[in-house]
C-alpha positions in Angstrom: -0.2 0.0 0.2 1.5 3.1 -1.1 1.3 6.3 1.0 -1.4 8.1 -1.1 -3.7 5.5 -0.4 -3.1 5.4 3.5 -3.7 8.9 3.4 -7.3 8.6 1.5 -8.1 5.4 3.9 -7.2 7.4 6.8 -9.3 10.4 5.5 -12.3 7.4 5.0 -12.0 6.0 8.6 -11.6 9.7 10.3 -15.0 10.5 8.3 -16.6 7.2 9.2 -15.7 8.0 13.1 -17.1 11.3 12.9 -20.4 10.2 11.3 -20.9 7.2 14.0 -20.4 9.7 16.5 -22.8 12.3 15.2 -25.1 9.6 14.5 -24.8 8.3 18.3 -25.2 12.0 19.5 -28.8 12.2 17.5 -30.3 8.7 18.3 -31.5 7.8 21.8 -30.0 5.6 24.6 -31.2 2.1 22.9 -28.7 2.6 19.6 -26.2 4.3 21.6 -24.0 1.9 22.4 -24.3 0.2 19.0 -22.7 3.6 17.2 -20.3 4.5 20.1 -18.8 0.6 19.3 -18.8 1.2 15.5 -16.6 4.5 16.3 -14.3 2.6 18.8 -13.8 -0.1 16.3 -13.0 2.6 13.5 -10.5 4.2 15.9 -8.9 1.0 16.2 -8.5 0.1 12.7 -7.2 4.2 12.1 -4.6 3.4 14.8 -4.2 -0.3 13.2 -3.1 1.7 9.7 -0.8 3.9 11.5 1.1 1.3 13.2 1.4 -0.7 10.0 2.2 2.4 8.2 5.2 3.4 10.9 7.0 0.1 10.7 6.9 -0.2 7.0 8.3 3.1 6.9 11.2 1.9 9.3 11.8 -0.8 7.4 11.9 0.9 3.8 13.6 4.5 4.6 12.9 6.3 1.1 
């Protein structure tokens, strides 16, 4: 995965995170936990992408 596609993926995941949080704030208590969970999962994926990209940058310093 090149740098550009990682940036695009990061932007998409960040937008998804904000959308999940926005929906969570609008809906009632019952569905709230589902959207918070989705936001947490999205944040975890974003963190994973950042970690993977950092490891690859250390291995391949170009």
